[in-house]
Backbone of each chain as ProteinMPNN parsed JSONL, in Angstrom:
{"seq_chain_A": "MIVTPTVTLADQPFEPGALVTAFCAGRQETGAVATFVGLARAEQGAAAALELEAYPGFTDAAIEEIARTAIERFKLQDVHIVHRTGRIAPGEAIVFVATAAGHRREAFEACDFLMDYLKSRAPFWKKEHGPDGARWIEPTDRDRTDAQRWD", "coords_chain_A": {"N_chain_A": [[59.095, -56.171, 14.276], [56.64, -56.745, 11.889], [55.263, -59.754, 10.986], [53.927, -61.269, 8.214], [51.877, -63.944, 7.416], [51.969, -66.289, 4.676], [49.414, -67.701, 2.947], [48.034, -70.141, 0.945], [45.486, -71.488, -1.056], [45.344, -74.247, -3.102], [44.222, -75.472, -6.134], [45.351, -77.24, -7.797], [47.914, -79.807, -8.274], [50.955, -79.381, -6.358], [54.513, -78.725, -6.124], [56.476, -79.733, -3.586], [59.254, -79.442, -3.101], [60.156, -77.243, -4.595], [58.866, -75.242, -3.248], [60.136, -75.294, -0.76], [62.734, -74.551, -1.451], [62.302, -71.933, -2.402], [61.334, -70.791, -0.08], [63.511, -70.83, 1.641], [65.293, -69.122, 0.487], [67.438, -66.281, 0.41], [67.773, -65.568, 3.127], [69.106, -64.039, 5.967], [69.115, -63.937, 8.74], [67.854, -66.147, 9.688], [67.939, -69.074, 11.492], [66.777, -71.529, 11.413], [64.687, -73.552, 9.461], [61.731, -75.24, 9.427], [59.909, -77.822, 7.872], [56.863, -79.321, 6.753], [55.282, -81.873, 4.971], [52.283, -83.112, 3.953], [50.9, -86.06, 2.649], [48.514, -87.632, 0.446], [47.09, -90.655, 1.415], [46.759, -94.032, 0.164], [45.441, -95.951, 1.587], [45.52, -98.812, 1.368], [44.061, -99.234, -0.983], [41.518, -98.519, -0.24], [41.009, -95.846, -0.428], [40.52, -94.219, -3.177], [40.649, -91.644, -3.986], [40.883, -88.397, -2.512], [38.665, -85.767, -1.688], [38.68, -82.425, -1.202], [36.946, -79.792, 0.115], [36.867, -76.31, 0.225], [36.085, -73.054, 1.581], [36.543, -70.439, -0.143], [38.163, -67.459, 0.86], [37.059, -67.595, 3.365], [38.063, -69.982, 4.48], [40.85, -69.642, 3.97], [41.234, -67.276, 5.372], [40.772, -68.106, 7.999], [42.895, -69.876, 8.36], [45.017, -68.117, 8.062], [44.662, -66.625, 10.36], [45.292, -68.442, 12.427], [47.896, -68.868, 11.749], [49.0, -66.384, 12.27], [48.735, -66.42, 15.025], [50.574, -68.46, 15.601], [52.932, -67.229, 14.756], [53.225, -65.244, 16.665], [53.254, -66.723, 19.047], [55.441, -68.471, 18.78], [57.462, -66.856, 18.044], [58.089, -66.424, 15.295], [59.815, -65.888, 12.176], [58.808, -66.137, 9.674], [56.118, -67.648, 7.807], [54.823, -70.116, 5.67], [52.084, -71.523, 4.155], [50.593, -73.968, 2.199], [47.686, -75.329, 0.919], [46.02, -77.996, -0.53], [43.036, -78.181, -2.498], [40.006, -79.626, -3.813], [40.016, -82.561, -5.951], [42.169, -85.11, -4.899], [44.775, -87.243, -5.601], [46.106, -90.439, -4.412], [49.357, -90.19, -2.99], [49.81, -87.629, -3.868], [50.721, -84.336, -2.736], [49.053, -82.91, 0.009], [49.216, -80.892, 1.882], [51.434, -78.236, 2.72], [53.682, -76.974, 5.003], [55.766, -74.433, 6.127], [58.064, -73.091, 8.411], [59.92, -70.407, 9.703], [62.547, -69.534, 11.874], [64.668, -68.088, 14.432], [65.971, -70.081, 15.791], [66.037, -73.723, 16.065], [64.094, -75.05, 17.763], [61.77, -73.453, 18.052], [60.953, -73.327, 15.393], [60.399, -76.044, 14.762], [58.367, -76.626, 16.681], [56.362, -74.796, 16.038], [55.629, -75.646, 13.507], [54.553, -78.159, 14.088], [52.424, -77.384, 15.776], [50.89, -75.86, 13.923], [50.183, -77.859, 12.08], [48.645, -79.589, 13.7], [46.455, -77.946, 14.177], [45.569, -77.568, 11.525], [44.816, -80.163, 10.792], [42.682, -80.733, 12.464], [40.922, -78.585, 12.949], [40.708, -76.758, 10.894], [38.751, -75.061, 8.443], [37.669, -77.134, 6.37], [36.026, -79.483, 4.209], [35.888, -82.869, 3.92], [35.977, -85.532, 1.703], [36.049, -88.964, 1.103], [36.795, -90.987, -1.592], [36.109, -94.244, -2.366], [36.21, -97.841, -3.095], [33.634, -98.566, -2.376], [32.073, -96.388, -2.837], [31.476, -92.927, -1.945], [32.395, -91.159, 1.048], [31.842, -88.845, 3.714], [34.342, -87.397, 5.771], [35.312, -87.002, 9.168], [37.223, -85.278, 11.766], [39.577, -87.415, 13.444], [39.632, -89.014, 16.731], [42.245, -88.965, 17.586], [43.283, -86.817, 16.098], [41.899, -84.753, 17.35], [42.789, -84.885, 20.054], [45.489, -84.441, 19.677], [45.445, -81.779, 18.853], [44.529, -80.598, 21.168], [46.732, -80.564, 22.79], [47.919, -78.098, 22.668], [46.315, -76.259, 23.861]], "CA_chain_A": [[58.841, -56.484, 12.868], [55.369, -57.426, 11.653], [55.426, -60.879, 10.061], [52.655, -61.623, 7.576], [51.941, -65.3, 6.871], [51.489, -66.516, 3.312], [48.516, -68.864, 2.933], [47.516, -70.348, -0.408], [44.68, -72.67, -1.374], [45.764, -74.634, -4.451], [43.325, -76.494, -6.679], [46.15, -78.11, -8.668], [49.07, -80.356, -7.552], [52.103, -78.49, -6.221], [55.784, -79.428, -5.95], [56.955, -79.229, -2.299], [60.672, -79.077, -3.127], [60.298, -75.878, -5.106], [58.398, -74.333, -2.199], [61.183, -75.232, 0.272], [63.829, -73.752, -2.009], [61.915, -70.52, -2.422], [61.155, -70.309, 1.303], [64.835, -70.696, 2.279], [66.147, -68.192, -0.256], [67.645, -64.894, 0.801], [67.625, -65.32, 4.576], [70.374, -63.743, 6.654], [68.98, -64.041, 10.188], [67.082, -67.342, 10.022], [68.795, -70.221, 11.799], [66.053, -72.796, 11.281], [63.445, -73.685, 8.691], [61.109, -76.561, 9.555], [58.847, -77.991, 6.879], [56.059, -80.532, 6.816], [54.49, -82.14, 3.768], [51.312, -84.185, 4.131], [50.534, -86.696, 1.379], [47.282, -88.43, 0.466], [47.35, -92.103, 1.518], [45.836, -94.884, -0.594], [44.727, -96.825, 2.539], [45.439, -100.147, 0.759], [43.027, -99.283, -2.01], [40.219, -98.044, 0.257], [40.833, -94.442, -0.795], [40.96, -93.978, -4.554], [40.936, -90.213, -4.058], [40.296, -87.513, -1.504], [38.139, -84.531, -2.228], [38.67, -81.425, -0.132], [36.212, -78.585, -0.235], [37.165, -75.143, 1.055], [35.249, -71.878, 1.335], [37.556, -69.416, -0.42], [37.919, -66.205, 1.564], [36.762, -67.949, 4.754], [39.043, -70.992, 4.884], [42.201, -69.063, 4.008], [41.283, -66.283, 6.458], [40.879, -68.841, 9.267], [44.262, -70.403, 8.439], [45.896, -66.959, 8.309], [44.532, -66.214, 11.755], [46.066, -69.358, 13.281], [49.311, -68.641, 11.416], [49.429, -65.192, 13.035], [48.894, -66.886, 16.405], [51.84, -69.204, 15.659], [54.03, -66.258, 14.622], [53.396, -64.561, 17.947], [53.555, -67.682, 20.119], [56.749, -69.104, 18.603], [58.421, -65.814, 17.596], [58.528, -66.828, 13.953], [60.214, -64.865, 11.209], [58.034, -66.3, 8.443], [55.305, -68.86, 7.675], [54.176, -70.339, 4.378], [51.192, -72.681, 4.158], [49.86, -74.24, 0.959], [46.761, -76.435, 1.147], [45.271, -78.412, -1.701], [41.585, -78.383, -2.486], [39.585, -80.405, -4.971], [40.252, -84.001, -5.932], [43.587, -85.345, -4.653], [45.085, -88.667, -5.796], [47.108, -90.958, -3.48], [50.726, -89.806, -3.32], [49.93, -86.183, -4.071], [50.821, -83.521, -1.52], [47.824, -82.21, 0.417], [49.52, -79.681, 2.643], [52.829, -77.842, 2.918], [53.868, -75.946, 6.032], [57.156, -74.056, 6.394], [58.218, -72.059, 9.435], [61.292, -69.905, 9.831], [62.808, -68.939, 13.182], [66.078, -67.911, 14.728], [66.514, -71.349, 16.286], [65.244, -74.852, 15.572], [62.982, -75.481, 18.603], [60.578, -72.672, 17.704], [60.518, -73.704, 14.039], [59.772, -77.375, 14.868], [57.129, -76.595, 17.46], [55.343, -74.041, 15.3], [55.189, -76.511, 12.41], [53.717, -79.162, 14.748], [51.232, -76.648, 16.199], [50.08, -75.515, 12.748], [49.612, -79.081, 11.5], [47.57, -80.071, 14.566], [45.291, -77.118, 13.889], [45.068, -77.81, 10.162], [44.194, -81.486, 10.709], [41.51, -80.925, 13.327], [39.985, -77.464, 13.093], [40.643, -75.872, 9.731], [37.466, -75.199, 7.754], [37.61, -77.926, 5.136], [35.095, -80.615, 4.236], [36.702, -83.906, 3.272], [35.236, -86.699, 1.239], [36.933, -90.027, 0.63], [36.204, -91.814, -2.645], [36.664, -95.594, -2.319], [35.511, -98.831, -3.922], [32.223, -98.659, -1.993], [31.436, -95.081, -2.978], [32.1, -91.784, -1.276], [31.893, -90.85, 2.391], [32.405, -87.645, 4.343], [35.264, -87.734, 6.861], [35.448, -86.007, 10.229], [38.503, -85.471, 12.451], [39.651, -88.579, 14.33], [39.894, -88.668, 18.139], [43.669, -88.649, 17.661], [43.451, -85.442, 15.604], [41.384, -83.811, 18.36], [43.655, -84.84, 21.241], [46.739, -83.798, 19.255], [45.226, -80.333, 18.833], [44.336, -80.123, 22.554], [48.044, -80.4, 23.448], [48.377, -76.703, 22.611], [45.325, -75.364, 24.488]], "C_chain_A": [[57.511, -57.237, 12.74], [55.606, -58.533, 10.615], [54.052, -61.252, 9.512], [52.754, -63.023, 6.989], [51.465, -65.338, 5.421], [50.668, -67.804, 3.314], [47.904, -68.976, 1.547], [46.652, -71.593, -0.454], [44.955, -73.001, -2.835], [44.832, -75.717, -4.978], [44.026, -77.421, -7.672], [47.335, -78.664, -7.866], [50.206, -79.332, -7.478], [53.339, -79.328, -5.904], [56.436, -78.911, -4.665], [58.412, -78.755, -2.338], [60.894, -77.65, -3.587], [59.879, -74.865, -4.043], [59.459, -74.182, -1.109], [62.322, -74.336, -0.21], [63.503, -72.262, -1.963], [61.825, -69.953, -1.005], [62.503, -70.036, 1.964], [65.676, -69.582, 1.659], [66.242, -66.828, 0.421], [67.497, -64.591, 2.276], [68.993, -65.106, 5.222], [70.301, -64.039, 8.152], [68.18, -65.263, 10.628], [68.036, -68.494, 10.294], [68.121, -71.538, 11.508], [64.827, -72.638, 10.403], [62.949, -75.101, 8.912], [60.003, -76.661, 8.517], [58.106, -79.286, 7.145], [55.311, -80.651, 5.502], [53.571, -83.305, 4.069], [50.902, -84.724, 2.774], [49.228, -87.457, 1.535], [47.661, -89.91, 0.467], [46.324, -92.881, 0.703], [45.002, -95.771, 0.324], [44.488, -98.212, 1.943], [44.271, -100.262, -0.235], [41.675, -98.774, -1.562], [39.946, -96.598, -0.152], [41.392, -94.197, -2.194], [41.31, -92.512, -4.75], [40.3, -89.515, -2.868], [39.735, -86.307, -2.23], [38.019, -83.545, -1.08], [37.97, -80.177, -0.631], [36.596, -77.474, 0.742], [36.151, -74.058, 0.736], [36.219, -70.722, 1.114], [37.189, -68.081, 0.243], [37.601, -66.432, 3.032], [37.816, -68.926, 5.27], [40.445, -70.391, 4.977], [42.317, -68.016, 5.112], [41.451, -66.978, 7.809], [42.297, -69.392, 9.439], [45.255, -69.259, 8.704], [45.849, -66.53, 9.772], [45.361, -67.128, 12.666], [47.559, -69.201, 12.985], [49.836, -67.411, 12.157], [49.606, -65.541, 14.506], [50.234, -67.608, 16.564], [53.032, -68.258, 15.59], [54.309, -65.602, 15.966], [53.876, -65.543, 19.021], [54.984, -68.22, 20.025], [57.807, -68.133, 18.059], [58.99, -66.148, 16.212], [58.925, -65.623, 13.113], [59.391, -64.952, 9.924], [57.239, -67.611, 8.503], [54.776, -68.934, 6.257], [53.352, -71.621, 4.465], [50.522, -72.779, 2.792], [48.956, -75.433, 1.233], [46.004, -76.739, -0.136], [43.779, -78.375, -1.434], [41.253, -79.222, -3.716], [39.936, -81.866, -4.81], [41.75, -84.297, -5.888], [43.861, -86.848, -4.73], [46.106, -89.122, -4.755], [48.519, -90.6, -3.95], [50.895, -88.328, -3.572], [50.017, -85.47, -2.728], [49.491, -82.826, -1.254], [48.162, -80.873, 1.056], [51.034, -79.491, 2.753], [52.859, -76.757, 3.987], [55.357, -75.687, 6.175], [57.174, -72.941, 7.426], [59.684, -71.668, 9.512], [61.449, -69.213, 11.182], [64.31, -68.771, 13.37], [66.741, -69.228, 15.084], [65.538, -72.486, 16.033], [64.008, -75.168, 16.423], [61.686, -74.773, 18.219], [60.049, -73.075, 16.329], [59.809, -75.051, 14.051], [58.398, -77.288, 15.535], [56.015, -75.867, 16.72], [54.772, -74.883, 14.156], [54.202, -77.563, 12.948], [52.366, -78.548, 15.161], [50.313, -76.373, 15.007], [49.435, -76.756, 12.137], [48.486, -79.642, 12.361], [46.299, -79.26, 14.358], [44.696, -77.484, 12.518], [44.314, -79.135, 10.073], [42.872, -81.58, 11.463], [40.477, -79.82, 13.217], [39.863, -76.585, 11.861], [39.352, -76.122, 8.962], [37.59, -75.826, 6.363], [36.524, -78.974, 5.328], [35.697, -81.681, 3.33], [35.855, -85.119, 2.939], [36.237, -87.716, 0.711], [36.185, -90.848, -0.411], [36.872, -93.182, -2.619], [35.865, -96.546, -3.174], [34.02, -98.933, -3.599], [31.496, -97.325, -2.091], [32.163, -94.024, -2.172], [31.536, -91.628, 0.127], [32.595, -89.605, 2.934], [33.198, -88.055, 5.571], [35.253, -86.61, 7.898], [36.753, -86.248, 10.967], [38.462, -86.709, 13.342], [39.861, -88.096, 15.766], [41.347, -88.264, 18.316], [43.942, -87.219, 17.189], [43.029, -84.441, 16.676], [42.315, -83.727, 19.569], [45.01, -84.222, 20.891], [46.579, -82.275, 19.328], [45.094, -79.779, 20.249], [45.659, -79.95, 23.299], [48.442, -78.939, 23.575], [47.438, -75.753, 23.337], [45.841, -74.844, 25.837]], "O_chain_A": [[57.296, -58.247, 13.41], [56.088, -58.273, 9.512], [53.125, -61.519, 10.277], [53.62, -63.278, 6.152], [50.653, -64.513, 5.001], [51.182, -68.871, 3.648], [47.324, -68.018, 1.036], [47.045, -72.642, 0.057], [44.816, -72.144, -3.707], [44.668, -76.76, -4.345], [43.395, -78.27, -8.302], [47.729, -78.055, -6.872], [50.402, -78.53, -8.391], [53.237, -80.478, -5.476], [56.905, -77.774, -4.637], [58.762, -77.776, -1.68], [61.725, -76.933, -3.031], [60.45, -73.779, -3.942], [59.667, -73.085, -0.59], [62.809, -73.478, 0.525], [64.32, -71.444, -1.541], [62.186, -68.803, -0.756], [62.623, -69.107, 2.762], [66.665, -69.15, 2.251], [65.255, -66.299, 0.932], [67.134, -63.474, 2.645], [69.914, -65.903, 5.037], [71.318, -64.358, 8.768], [67.86, -65.402, 11.809], [68.846, -68.854, 9.439], [68.791, -72.561, 11.367], [64.032, -71.714, 10.576], [63.661, -76.061, 8.618], [59.251, -75.71, 8.303], [58.665, -80.233, 7.699], [54.777, -79.671, 4.983], [54.045, -84.389, 4.409], [50.594, -83.961, 1.858], [48.877, -87.877, 2.638], [48.446, -90.363, -0.366], [45.176, -92.46, 0.562], [43.969, -96.292, -0.096], [43.372, -98.729, 2.007], [43.591, -101.287, -0.293], [40.772, -98.606, -2.381], [38.792, -96.173, -0.216], [42.594, -93.994, -2.366], [42.158, -92.172, -5.574], [39.314, -89.983, -2.3], [40.264, -85.88, -3.256], [37.329, -83.812, -0.096], [38.34, -79.589, -1.647], [36.638, -77.694, 1.952], [35.441, -74.138, -0.266], [36.668, -70.095, 2.073], [36.041, -67.642, 0.184], [37.848, -65.556, 3.861], [38.388, -68.734, 6.343], [41.148, -70.611, 5.964], [43.377, -67.877, 5.723], [42.188, -66.494, 8.668], [42.838, -69.375, 10.545], [46.206, -69.414, 9.47], [46.859, -66.125, 10.347], [46.049, -66.65, 13.568], [48.39, -69.381, 13.875], [50.978, -67.398, 12.617], [50.51, -65.028, 15.166], [50.945, -67.393, 17.545], [54.028, -68.459, 16.285], [55.461, -65.426, 16.362], [54.78, -65.239, 19.799], [55.657, -68.405, 21.039], [58.9, -68.542, 17.668], [60.202, -66.15, 15.999], [58.443, -64.507, 13.31], [59.284, -63.979, 9.178], [57.645, -68.562, 9.171], [54.331, -67.929, 5.702], [53.875, -72.679, 4.812], [49.958, -71.807, 2.291], [49.426, -76.454, 1.734], [45.42, -75.847, -0.751], [43.325, -78.518, -0.298], [42.117, -79.492, -4.55], [40.13, -82.358, -3.698], [42.512, -83.808, -6.722], [43.247, -87.632, -4.006], [46.888, -88.31, -4.26], [48.838, -90.691, -5.135], [52.011, -87.815, -3.499], [49.469, -85.925, -1.724], [48.883, -82.24, -2.15], [47.502, -79.862, 0.817], [51.797, -80.451, 2.862], [52.156, -75.751, 3.89], [56.134, -76.629, 6.329], [56.413, -71.977, 7.339], [60.572, -72.513, 9.398], [60.605, -68.414, 11.587], [65.111, -69.252, 12.568], [67.897, -69.477, 14.743], [64.35, -72.251, 15.813], [62.967, -75.521, 15.868], [60.639, -75.405, 18.077], [58.838, -73.155, 16.125], [58.753, -75.207, 13.437], [57.406, -77.805, 15.021], [54.856, -76.28, 16.772], [53.574, -74.833, 13.878], [53.161, -77.82, 12.344], [51.308, -79.129, 14.919], [49.109, -76.622, 15.072], [48.277, -76.715, 11.722], [47.482, -80.119, 11.832], [45.198, -79.809, 14.359], [43.488, -77.681, 12.38], [43.303, -79.235, 9.377], [42.03, -82.417, 11.136], [39.282, -80.074, 13.372], [38.974, -75.735, 11.806], [38.908, -77.264, 8.843], [37.61, -75.14, 5.342], [36.15, -79.309, 6.452], [35.976, -81.445, 2.154], [35.124, -85.65, 3.775], [37.156, -87.373, -0.032], [35.087, -91.343, -0.156], [38.082, -93.278, -2.827], [34.955, -96.135, -3.894], [33.228, -99.34, -4.449], [30.43, -97.147, -1.5], [33.313, -94.204, -1.77], [30.367, -91.919, 0.377], [33.767, -89.352, 2.655], [32.79, -88.942, 6.32], [35.192, -85.43, 7.555], [37.346, -87.317, 10.82], [37.425, -87.016, 13.929], [40.217, -86.941, 16.002], [41.663, -87.353, 19.081], [44.732, -86.498, 17.798], [43.689, -83.425, 16.894], [42.602, -82.635, 20.058], [45.613, -83.549, 21.727], [47.47, -81.572, 19.805], [45.487, -78.644, 20.517], [45.709, -79.267, 24.322], [49.204, -78.572, 24.469], [47.724, -74.559, 23.427], [45.149, -74.08, 26.509]]}, "seq_chain_B": "MARVLLFGRLADQAGWRDRLIEADDLSTLREALAADDPELGDALAAPGVQIAVDKAIVRGEAALTTATEVAFLPAMSGG", "coords_chain_B": {"N_chain_B": [[17.05, -60.467, -0.521], [19.44, -63.006, -0.761], [22.612, -64.544, -1.287], [22.935, -67.89, -1.115], [25.055, -70.341, 0.175], [25.958, -73.732, 0.245], [27.802, -76.236, 1.973], [29.922, -79.193, 1.966], [28.388, -82.125, 3.272], [25.853, -81.021, 3.282], [25.448, -79.752, 0.827], [25.504, -81.958, -0.854], [23.228, -83.316, 0.046], [21.185, -81.448, -0.535], [21.449, -81.14, -3.252], [22.258, -78.932, -4.544], [24.493, -76.07, -4.479], [24.675, -73.36, -4.458], [22.668, -70.609, -4.458], [20.238, -68.052, -5.143], [18.16, -66.442, -2.854], [15.133, -65.024, -1.748], [14.965, -63.114, 1.059], [14.716, -61.328, 4.144], [15.926, -61.638, 6.535], [17.756, -63.973, 8.633], [16.041, -65.902, 9.817], [13.772, -65.853, 8.207], [14.939, -66.687, 5.877], [15.689, -69.318, 6.56], [13.115, -70.39, 6.863], [12.158, -70.211, 4.247], [13.9, -71.942, 2.928], [13.298, -74.344, 4.232], [10.621, -74.648, 3.542], [10.809, -75.184, 0.873], [12.3, -77.518, 0.865], [11.86, -79.698, 3.158], [13.447, -81.65, 4.501], [16.016, -80.704, 4.09], [15.756, -78.308, 5.474], [15.599, -79.281, 8.112], [18.157, -80.415, 8.303], [19.761, -78.162, 8.085], [19.207, -76.915, 10.442], [20.299, -78.508, 12.31], [22.353, -79.515, 15.162], [25.735, -78.397, 15.246], [25.881, -77.325, 12.742], [27.122, -74.461, 11.411], [26.7, -70.94, 10.722], [27.808, -68.631, 8.361], [27.829, -65.242, 7.724], [28.496, -63.171, 5.151], [31.085, -64.218, 5.299], [31.727, -64.281, 8.002], [31.336, -65.88, 11.1], [28.123, -66.186, 12.489], [25.893, -66.134, 15.261], [22.565, -66.761, 16.015], [20.247, -64.201, 15.018], [20.306, -62.35, 11.909], [20.314, -59.536, 9.772], [19.596, -59.411, 6.268], [20.838, -58.332, 3.133], [20.726, -57.399, -0.362], [23.259, -58.033, -1.299], [24.218, -59.878, 0.422], [26.038, -62.718, 1.54], [25.302, -65.913, 2.518], [26.452, -68.612, 4.251], [26.085, -72.024, 4.892], [27.584, -74.121, 7.118], [28.58, -77.291, 7.635], [29.833, -79.645, 10.152], [33.299, -79.226, 10.427], [36.046, -80.77, 8.78], [38.75, -80.561, 9.037], [41.973, -80.57, 7.399]], "CA_chain_B": [[17.735, -61.438, -1.39], [20.776, -63.382, -0.295], [23.239, -65.65, -1.993], [23.088, -68.963, -0.14], [26.04, -71.356, -0.185], [25.968, -74.945, 1.07], [29.09, -76.933, 1.898], [30.032, -80.566, 2.447], [27.249, -83.036, 3.131], [24.629, -80.252, 3.063], [25.313, -79.541, -0.618], [25.148, -83.262, -1.427], [21.838, -83.609, 0.399], [20.275, -80.517, -1.214], [21.578, -81.246, -4.702], [22.745, -77.637, -5.06], [25.43, -75.465, -3.533], [24.731, -71.908, -4.637], [21.337, -70.23, -4.915], [19.757, -66.752, -4.66], [16.887, -66.626, -2.167], [14.548, -63.781, -1.244], [14.74, -63.127, 2.509], [15.238, -60.119, 4.787], [16.755, -62.002, 7.686], [18.121, -65.398, 8.632], [14.932, -66.809, 10.126], [12.949, -65.925, 6.991], [15.694, -67.506, 4.932], [15.533, -70.713, 6.997], [11.743, -70.809, 6.563], [12.049, -70.383, 2.792], [14.637, -73.159, 2.566], [12.573, -75.495, 4.771], [9.376, -74.795, 2.781], [11.192, -75.757, -0.416], [12.884, -78.846, 1.082], [11.783, -79.862, 4.62], [14.591, -82.418, 5.033], [17.153, -79.784, 4.123], [15.493, -77.392, 6.585], [16.011, -79.968, 9.345], [19.62, -80.581, 8.297], [20.397, -76.849, 8.309], [18.973, -76.521, 11.829], [20.888, -79.525, 13.192], [23.522, -79.058, 15.912], [26.997, -78.566, 14.529], [25.88, -76.544, 11.508], [27.365, -73.045, 11.687], [26.331, -70.029, 9.639], [28.667, -67.471, 8.134], [27.236, -64.173, 6.931], [29.643, -62.453, 4.558], [32.317, -64.919, 5.712], [31.968, -64.204, 9.452], [30.397, -66.745, 11.808], [27.115, -65.498, 13.307], [24.98, -66.972, 16.049], [21.321, -66.022, 16.184], [19.606, -63.541, 13.877], [21.074, -61.354, 11.167], [19.596, -58.932, 8.645], [20.215, -59.756, 4.984], [20.579, -57.407, 2.033], [20.879, -57.994, -1.689], [24.612, -58.52, -1.568], [24.695, -60.716, 1.523], [26.343, -64.118, 1.271], [25.019, -66.729, 3.705], [27.002, -69.959, 4.049], [25.777, -73.032, 5.903], [28.828, -74.878, 7.249], [28.481, -78.459, 8.504], [31.038, -79.902, 10.952], [34.488, -79.132, 9.581], [36.812, -82.017, 8.881], [40.196, -80.38, 8.999], [42.504, -80.88, 6.059]], "C_chain_B": [[19.126, -61.729, -0.831], [21.305, -64.495, -1.186], [23.554, -66.721, -0.951], [24.079, -69.994, -0.669], [25.929, -72.536, 0.783], [27.307, -75.649, 0.885], [28.943, -78.381, 2.372], [28.764, -81.374, 2.222], [25.94, -82.296, 2.876], [24.378, -80.039, 1.567], [24.919, -80.851, -1.308], [23.67, -83.56, -1.188], [20.874, -82.742, -0.416], [20.293, -80.714, -2.725], [21.929, -79.913, -5.348], [23.698, -77.049, -4.038], [25.449, -73.949, -3.573], [23.382, -71.458, -5.207], [20.977, -68.851, -4.354], [18.373, -66.944, -4.062], [16.436, -65.295, -1.573], [14.299, -63.915, 0.249], [15.399, -61.904, 3.122], [16.099, -60.426, 6.011], [16.942, -63.516, 7.702], [16.935, -66.311, 8.9], [13.993, -66.949, 8.933], [13.624, -66.811, 5.946], [15.556, -68.996, 5.277], [14.135, -71.238, 6.648], [11.584, -71.078, 5.067], [12.741, -71.672, 2.353], [13.88, -74.404, 3.024], [11.275, -75.734, 4.004], [9.652, -75.498, 1.448], [11.646, -77.213, -0.264], [12.939, -79.096, 2.599], [12.961, -80.64, 5.203], [15.852, -81.548, 5.108], [16.984, -78.79, 5.272], [15.918, -77.996, 7.908], [17.537, -80.063, 9.428], [20.329, -79.261, 8.6], [20.26, -76.405, 9.76], [19.651, -77.466, 12.815], [22.072, -78.942, 13.97], [24.797, -79.281, 15.103], [27.043, -77.821, 13.216], [26.044, -75.066, 11.884], [26.977, -72.218, 10.471], [27.342, -68.897, 9.571], [27.911, -66.479, 7.259], [28.382, -63.284, 6.465], [30.96, -62.913, 5.18], [32.688, -64.726, 7.185], [30.897, -65.045, 10.148], [29.417, -65.891, 12.614], [26.316, -66.532, 14.084], [23.73, -66.152, 16.278], [20.897, -65.348, 14.891], [20.573, -62.585, 13.172], [20.207, -60.832, 10.033], [20.345, -59.244, 7.354], [19.872, -58.682, 3.957], [20.903, -58.113, 0.722], [22.237, -58.672, -1.864], [25.095, -59.536, -0.534], [24.93, -62.161, 1.078], [26.146, -64.897, 2.573], [25.506, -68.145, 3.432], [26.6, -70.855, 5.213], [26.945, -74.022, 5.941], [28.616, -76.075, 8.171], [29.807, -78.662, 9.246], [32.252, -79.948, 10.031], [35.397, -80.329, 9.829], [38.273, -81.786, 9.187], [40.708, -80.859, 7.645], [43.167, -82.234, 5.989]], "O_chain_B": [[19.879, -60.821, -0.479], [20.545, -65.278, -1.756], [24.334, -66.494, -0.026], [23.966, -70.462, -1.802], [25.818, -72.347, 1.995], [27.874, -75.66, -0.207], [27.993, -78.742, 3.067], [28.15, -81.327, 1.156], [25.009, -82.872, 2.315], [23.243, -80.134, 1.099], [24.103, -80.853, -2.229], [22.955, -83.995, -2.09], [19.869, -83.236, -0.926], [19.29, -80.488, -3.401], [21.897, -79.788, -6.572], [23.718, -77.464, -2.88], [26.168, -73.319, -2.798], [22.997, -71.87, -6.302], [21.359, -68.514, -3.233], [17.504, -67.545, -4.693], [17.221, -64.549, -0.987], [13.496, -64.751, 0.664], [16.477, -61.484, 2.704], [16.889, -59.596, 6.461], [16.364, -64.239, 6.891], [16.822, -67.375, 8.291], [13.475, -68.035, 8.674], [12.971, -67.574, 5.233], [15.335, -69.827, 4.396], [13.983, -72.374, 6.198], [10.951, -72.056, 4.67], [12.226, -72.403, 1.507], [13.82, -75.399, 2.302], [10.862, -76.88, 3.828], [8.845, -76.292, 0.965], [11.411, -78.039, -1.146], [13.926, -78.758, 3.251], [13.426, -80.316, 6.295], [16.639, -81.642, 6.05], [17.95, -78.465, 5.963], [16.524, -77.319, 8.738], [18.131, -79.825, 10.479], [21.356, -79.236, 9.278], [21.072, -75.627, 10.261], [19.586, -77.25, 14.025], [22.718, -78.0, 13.513], [24.906, -80.258, 14.361], [28.112, -77.684, 12.621], [25.208, -74.498, 12.586], [26.93, -72.716, 9.346], [27.687, -68.287, 10.582], [27.415, -66.832, 6.189], [29.129, -62.724, 7.267], [31.821, -62.108, 5.533], [33.829, -64.975, 7.576], [29.711, -64.943, 9.835], [29.828, -64.982, 13.335], [26.095, -67.651, 13.621], [23.804, -64.992, 16.683], [21.154, -65.859, 13.801], [21.526, -62.086, 13.77], [19.459, -61.586, 9.41], [21.572, -59.33, 7.344], [18.746, -58.185, 3.919], [21.301, -59.278, 0.71], [22.352, -59.729, -2.485], [26.233, -60.001, -0.597], [24.131, -62.741, 0.343], [26.75, -64.577, 3.598], [25.038, -68.803, 2.503], [26.759, -70.486, 6.377], [27.258, -74.672, 4.944], [28.484, -75.892, 9.381], [30.779, -77.946, 9.003], [32.241, -80.615, 8.996], [35.497, -80.83, 10.949], [38.976, -82.724, 9.563], [39.979, -81.465, 6.86], [43.657, -82.627, 4.931]]}, "name": "protein", "num_of_chains": 2, "seq": "MIVTPTVTLADQPFEPGALVTAFCAGRQETGAVATFVGLARAEQGAAAALELEAYPGFTDAAIEEIARTAIERFKLQDVHIVHRTGRIAPGEAIVFVATAAGHRREAFEACDFLMDYLKSRAPFWKKEHGPDGARWIEPTDRDRTDAQRWDMARVLLFGRLADQAGWRDRLIEADDLSTLREALAADDPELGDALAAPGVQIAVDKAIVRGEAALTTATEVAFLPAMSGG"}
């Protein structure tokens, strides 16, 4: 069975609960759905907002490619990824990842794998707006070493 | 002629993010951009800046036609 991932770039806030409900609906052979929701942190007032820039058609294609890798590596039945772009306020969801598999281990691991990729290598450009102005953010050392776990 | 897109800090530095520029290949395009804004020319040539032609990463030279989209991509941050 060919599994095609669903990848969406969203320039408006989304509701993660509705996405989980829709993702779980109508499954007969799925034993496990793992989900991850990343939220924008306020950093004790240092981050008034995040701004995420994507290159439509390039960014989503790159995410789809890694999702296809995850499908093959973890024998997934389905993947849904939603990633915000634009200006994101603290508390808003930035990213949603859902994986479906026959059993829980594959679903958990694939979700972890996809998030490590998204945090370190996905083609986004991130700017943090704080009290002292705006600054461009690059992946942390932790993000990079987390991603290397899967190499 | 190519449609040039700048992302991230490159767009901030240049003060624009989308522009049509007359050039038959990438090196001519780089020269035109550097002639217009030498600091931007340096930034575009810096290590870590990748180029996508029609949304595919290229290294080295590439021919450009009227419909070609050339994107300069600074180091990616992840989401």
